[in-house]
N, C-alpha and C positions, 0 to 999 in steps of 0.2 A: 271281416271279409273272408278269412279262412274258414270260419264256422259256416258261413252262408254257402260258400262254394262247395264245401264237403257235403253239406246237407242237400244240395241240389245239383249233383253232377248231370251232365248232358244239357243243362240250360246254358244260355249265353251268359257271359260275365255280367252284363248289365241286369239281366232278368234275375240272376241268382242273388246278387248283392243288394239290389234295389237302388233307387235314384240317389239317395243321400250318400251311400257308400261308393257308388259309381263316381260321383263328383270328388269324393275324398281320394279314391284310387287315382283319378286323373291328376290330382295335385301331387300326391306322393310319388307316383310313377314317373312324373315329369322331371324329378330331381335326380340328376346323374349320380350324386353322391350317396343315394339311398342304397343300403345293403339289406335286401329282403332275407337272405339266406343265412346270415351270420349266426343267429340264435339257433337255427336248426343244426348247423354244423357243430356247434358246441354240445348240443344234446346228443348228436350222433357220436361224438367223441366219448361222452360219458357212458353211453350204452356199450360202445366197443371196448371200453376199459374193463368191462366185466368178463371179457372173453380172452382166453389165452391165444387163440388163433382166429383171425378175421380175414375173410376174403374181400377184395375190392374189385368189383367188375366195372369195366369202363367201355363205353361204346358211343358212337355218333349216330344221329338221326337227322333227316331233313324235315323242316317244318315249312309247309307250302302255304303261301297266301296268293293264289292266282288272281284274285280280284283286287289286290291292294297295290295297283300300279302307281297310285298317287302317294303312297306312304313313304316317309323319309327314312333312308338308311337300310332298306332291304337289299339283299344281293340277288343274284341270278342262279337258280338251281340247275339251269340248263334243260334242254329238251323241250322248251316252250316254243310256241309259234308266234310270230309277229312281234309282240312287245316283250317277249322273254317269259321267264317263269319265276316271278318274285318269291323270295323265301329266305329262310335263315338256316344255319346249321347249329345243332346243339350237341355238345359233348359232355357227358355226365359220368361221374364215378360214384358208385354206390357200394356201401359196406354191407356185408352179409355174414351170418354165422356159417360154420362148416356145413350145417344142415340146410342152408339156403334161406334162413329167415332174414329179411332185409332190415338192417339196423338204422339206415338213413343215408343221406347223401353226404359225400365228403368234399365235393367240388363240382363246378359246372362252368362251361364256357360257351357263350353264344357269339356267333359271328355271321357276317354277311358275305357269302361266297361270290366269287366272280367266275362265270362260265365263259371264259375268253379263250379256252384252249391252253395247252401247255406252252408257257413262255420259254423260248430258247435259253433265256438267262436264268431259268428256274434253279438250275444246279448251282448257280453262283450266289443265290440268296442266302442270307444268314438263317440259321435254323429257326430263330424267333420269328422270322417273316413268313415261314411256311405254315400251311394248315396242319401239317404233321406234328407241329410243336405241341399240339393239344395233348398228345400222349405223354410227353415229358412233363407238361404242366400237371397232369393228373398224379404223377409220382410226387411232385412237390406238395400238392394238396394232401396226399396220403401221409407224407412225412410230417407235415404241419399238424394235422388233426389226430393222427393215430400213434403218436409217439409213446403212449403209455401201454400199447398192446404188445404182448410178448412176441408174436409172429404175425405178419401180414403177408398174404399172398395176393398179388395183383393179377387179375385175369383180363386178357385182351385178345382180340382176333389178329389175323395176319397183317392187317393194316399197320400194326405197330412194329412190324418186323424190319427195323432199320437201325443202323449202327448207333446213332446218337441216343436213341431211346434205351438201348441195351446197356450203354455205358453211363447213362445219366446218374448223377450223384443221388444217393438216397440213404436213409438210415439202415443200419445193419439188420433191422428186424423185418425188412421188406424183400420178398422174393417176387420174380416176375412169372408167371404161368403163361344183352339183357332186354331180352326183347319184350317180356311181359309188362315191364314198367312203361316202355314206349307205347304199348297198346292202351294202357290206362290213361296215359298222358294225352294221347291223340284222340282216342275214341270216347273215353270216359270223361275227361276234362275238356274235350273239344278245343284243344289249344290252337288248332288251325282256324278256328272261327273267331278268334279275338279281333276286335275292331280298333284297337289302338293304332294310331297313325304315325308313330315314330319308333325308331329302333330302341331308344331308351325306355319308352313306356311298355313296349312289347317285352323287352328283356326283363323288366321287373315283374310283369304279369306272369310270364313264363316261369320265372323263379318261384313265385308263390304257388302256382298250379303244380309245379314239379314236386313240392313238398307234400301237397295234398294227394297227388298220385302215389307217392311213396306210402302214405298212410293207408290208403285203400289196399295196396299190395301187401303191406305189412299185416293187415287184419286177416287176409286170407291165409297167408303163410303161418301166422301165429296160431290160427285155428287148427292147422294141419300138424304143427309141431307141439303145441301145448293145448290139446283139445279139452282137458279138464280144468283149465284155468277159470277161476271165479270171474263172473261178469264185472264185479266191482273193480277188478284190476285193469279193465279195458274201457268200460262204458261209464258215462255220466249217470248219476242217480235217477234222473227222469227216464233215461233210456232203459235202465234196468227195470224200472217200474212198468214201463210199457211192454217190454218183452215178457215179463211175468204175467201181466194182465192178459196179453194177447194169447199166450200159451196155456194159461190156467195152471201154471206150475211155478213153484218156488225153487230157488237154488239151481237154476239152469247153469250149464257150463258153456264155455265159449263156443265149442263146436255146435251145440244145439242152438245157440243164439244165432250163429251165422247162417245155419240152415233155415231157421225161422225167418230171418230177414230176406234171404234169397227166395223163399217160398212166396213172399209178397209179389215177386216178379215172375212167378210161375215155376220155380225150381222144385223138382221132386228128386230126392236122393235115391241112388241105386247102388248096387254092389260095385258096378263098374265106375260110377262117378258119385262117391259119397259126399263130396264137397262141391259147391258151386264154383263156376269160373269167374274171372274178374268182371266180365260184362254183366252177368246176372247179379253180382254183388252190388255194383254201382246203381243198377236199375232198382234193385230191392231197397238199397239204402235211401234213395230219393223218396220212396213211399214210406219207409220207416221214419224218416225225418218229419214227414207230414203228420204221421200219427203222433209223434212226440210233441209237435207244435199244438195239435188238437188237444192232447192230454193236459198240457200246461194251461191252455186257455180254459179248459173245463173247470180248473180249480182257481181261476182268477175271478175276483169280484169286479165285474165291469160296470156296475152301477150301485148306488147306495139307496137304501130305503129310508123313508122319512121317519 
């Protein structure tokens, strides 16, 4: 599923994965006990352990489903007319190097908000019952997954400026101090076009797409920070072969490969913009994936001779 979704960003979930995998996703995502992200979190921890200092950026975004009035478990984002504004809120913490290379997600929370105005009893709620608790939870995710990192700096905006967050327990290696990832998730992976009809199914699908959105963002940042990296360190063998065939060159580096992929979507590098933006990358990646499929088919024997 992840391979298909990465190969075909901007397609609907069903179109990207195909009929059989769509049915499998429906069954898997219907199980509340499924944990889509646990393997990714472990890999993030391994990548972070190689760095002395890691930044953890956390933020919240709204995911709107204005046509999903019949879906079960959605909240109200407010501002809607008539039947409300169905949607969900997503809070994510992402680990990055000091230079801004995204190392992966360390935690994520999805919930259904209620746009009912501020309850007079709000101040008497336990912290765990308030939406602001998400900031504290992110510290717990960070402590759990990044215990082997020498120093972690948590970055958050002024929403997190409240007493309970500042005094929340955490490991001694954590200090308190991401919008491009939200762009990839919403516009690249079109997470707001998902057609799953319950909170549980949507939650699992969003978790999977979140990891893929990180991978696309990682590819762009990696090309900026390690432009001379060999293709074999990043791409599958068939992808390396297609890039070399398409360029007519051997031993391309990562920066050259990313520009080549983006060029499929019309990108031309300039002094002002030597590397493509996220939107151009995911559009070029879709064309590049089709080229790879065609290359593999060309070397497959689809029939036998007598």
